[in-house]
N, C-alpha and C positions, 0 to 999 in steps of 0.2 A: 705318220710319228706323233702327230699330237692325240690322234684318237687311241692309239696304243697305250700313252702315257695317262689318257683319262679313265680307261678302261682299267688298267694297273690299279690307279687311286682308288677306283670303285671297288675293285674287288679285294685290296687291303681293309676298307672300312668294312666291307660285309663279312670279312673273316673275323676282324678284332673290335668291330663296332666304333663309332665315332668318339664314344666318350668313354674307351675300356680302361684306361687309366683310374676313373673315379667310381667302377663300377663296385655296387657294394657286392655283388658276387663273388669278385674276386677273392682267392685265398691267398694271404701274405705269409711270409715265411720270415721269423724272427733271425737277425743277424747274430751270430756268434761275439762275444766279447773281443775277440781278435779281428773281427771283420769291421766292428766298430773302431776299433784301436786303427785299423789301416783307413778307415773313413778321416778318422781325424788326424792322422798324418799327413794325407794328402791335401786335408783344407788348411794345414799348417804351412806345409810347403808352398800353396797356393799363396798364401798370407805373405810369406817372406819372399817369393819372387815379385808379386806385385810392388810389395814395399821398396824394394831395391829399385823397381822401375820408376816409382812416383820419386825417389832421391835422386833419380838420374835426371829429372825434370819433367815426367809425364805426369802431370798433376791430375789428369783424367783417370790415373789408377786408383783415385781414392774411391769411384764408383764400384770396381772391381774388390777393394777393400772393405767397402760397407757390406757388399754381397756375403763375402766369406765371413765376416764379422756375426752377419746375423743367424749362419747357418752354425756357428760355434756357439753363441751366446744366447740367443734369442729364445724362450718358451713362451708358445701360444697354443691354447687348447691342446689337442691331441700331437701339436707338431714340437718336439723334445729336442731341444740343442743338443748338438755331439757333447758339450761338456756337461750336460744333464744327464745323457745316456750311459757317459762311462764314470758319472758321480766325481767330477773334477770340480766341480763349483764349491765342494765342501771343505777345500784347504786354503782358499781365498784367491786374491789375484793382486799382481804388483801395480799399485797406484802412484803414478809420477805426477805432480800438478804443482802450480803454484799455490800459496796459502791463503786465498782471498775466500770469502764468505757473504752471503748476502747479509748479516748483521753487520758487517764491518764497510761493504762497499755495495754501492747500489748496481752498478756495472762492471763486469771483469770478463776476462777469459782464461781459464785456469790451464789450457793445454796447448795455447800457441803465444808466439810473440813477435814482433817484428825485429830480425837482426839488422844491425848496421853494419854494412861489409865497408872496406875500404873505398874511398869515392864514390859510395853508392848511397843514395838515399832512396830507401824503397819504402812502399806502405804495404807491401804484401805479408799477410801472417804466415810464418812458418812453425811448424810442430817443435815442441821443445825439447823431444826426444832425451838426449843425456846431457842437455846443459844444466850446470848446475847452478846458476844465477841468474837472474832477469831484473836488470837493474839492482836495486838492493836487495830484492825477494831472493831468499833460498828456496828451491826447488825441493820440494818434501817427497820422497820416495820410500813406499812402506807397504807391507802386506795388509790388506784388508778383506772382509768378508764380500763375498760376488754379490750380495743383495746392496749393501753400502756403496760398492763400487759401483755397479750398474746403475744406479738410482741416483748417484752423487750430481749437483749441480756444479757444471762444469762452464756455462755461460750464462751471463744474466745481462742482456740489453735492452733498455729502456722498458722495464718490466715484465719482457719476455725470459724465461728461464729453459734452458737445455740439460738435460741429464745426458749421459753417456748412452743409455737406451733410445732417448729421443733422437739424437743426434745419427745414431747407425740406422734405425727404422725410417725417420724421414728420408735419408739419402737413400737408403735399398729401395724402399716402397714407394716414393714419390719422385725421387729426383733422379733415376737412372740407373741407381745399381742392379735392381731386379727389373722395374719399371718405369716409365717415361709416360707418366699421367699427363692428362693435358691440362691439369688444374692440380694446385698443390695448396696444403695448409698455409693459412695465413700467416700463422708465426713463423714458420719456416721460410716464407715467401719475404717477409721483413728481414730475416737474417740474412740471406743470400742475396737481396737486389738492394737492400735500403740500409744496410747497416753504415753506411758512409755517413748518412745523415746526422750530424751532430758530433760525430767522433772527431776529437782532435789527438793528434801526434806531436810530440815534440823532441826535439834534440838540441845537446849542446854543442859548443864549438869544438872542434878536433875529435868528435864522435863520443866526448864525453859528457854525460848526464851532468847539468850543475842547476844551480837555482834558477839562474837568469836563463828562461827556455827561450829558444826560437822557434815560432811554427814552421812545418813543414811545408813547403811550397803546395803540394798535393796533399790533402787530408783524406783522400779516399781510400779506405783500408778492404781490401778483397780476400778471398781465399781463406776465411776462417774455417769455413765447413770442412774443407780439404786437409787443412792443417790438422783440425780436432781429430778427423776420422784417422789420418795417418799414425796421430798419436796414440790413439787407442789400439791399432794395431800394434804399435811399438811396445804397450804395456802387456798385450796379451802374448806375444813373442818374447818379451823379456820372462815371463812367468814360464811359457810351456815348450819353447824353442831352444835348446841346448846349443843348436848351430848358428843362431843368430846373432849377429856382429854387426854393428854401423862405425862409421868412422866420426869420431867425436867432431862436431862442427865449430870451426874457429872463426870465431867472429870479433872484431874490435869492442864492441858494447852492443846493447839491446836498447832499442826505443821503450820507451814507458808509455803505457796506455792511459792517459787521464780519464777517469770515470766521467760519464755523461753529467753528473750533477755538479761539476765543479767549473768555476767560471774563472776568467782568466781577468784581474781587476788589478790595476796600478802596480803592475809588475809582481803582483802576486797571486796565489792560487789559492782559491775561497771555496770551501764545501761546506754546505748547511748539514751535511748528511755524516761529519766524519767529527768523533770526538774530541775534545781537546787531548786526551792522554792516549789516542789511538794513533797507531803509526800513519805518517804522512803519506798521503797519495801519489805525492810528485816520486816515491821511490828511494828517497834520501836515507831511510833507516832509522829518521829521526822521530820523536813526538811531534805529532801534529803542532801542539802548542810552542815548539820550540823551533818549527820549520817555517811553513808556510803561512802559520796563522799569525807570525811575528810581524 
């Protein structure tokens, strides 16, 4: 039986060649627009079903999400994304994010937050999805150009910044979406393995954010890369999938992630990187000079 299997494998290789898929002599047939549309619908369905499994508690589905997102969105060399093949990028894409930028804050996460559930103090990131407010910050939803969307900075952590493009490609190409590499980029490694270093998460009494903060027993934050990938999938599905629906997440309140350059000193939050007239990083909605600078 073993000999038969070996001989069969050899016979297959002798017919098609061990590298037949990459043979330059192979004649390729262009797909019709209808066939490309069918490919697109299949990938959108895969994205939707994988998102459902993620929301049901299967966090590892972020790997599958990154793989599908890469096929839908990423152009590289002669490899054209499905959006590119169908010229769907020209109409833009739905961006849903917190209004943070590198001019205002040194460190931030725009696509994820840490919700406070009843009687639960969690430090795990969850995707924003259709949450309208995070602390006092209004989540901004708008249609923007694809290049702006794809290259927008969504995470800034200790001078390391990540765009949507980088998050998708890091997870898909190094983190297990398409490949499980034996080594990964240092920047991505610091994000997924070391992000808890220096992160401080604060919550108020009875789940309400107040000026006098109480530090969580555990300041370790995890899952940011998975939550961001799920949220990117949410944005893509909101743009292109009419059948996509989610249940609005019901939470008591949302933890505020204090940027890394802020220190707690004598009951106040002090930041050398926030202007006096800027919004206070504590999430109160007030100007810094009238809030934590007082």
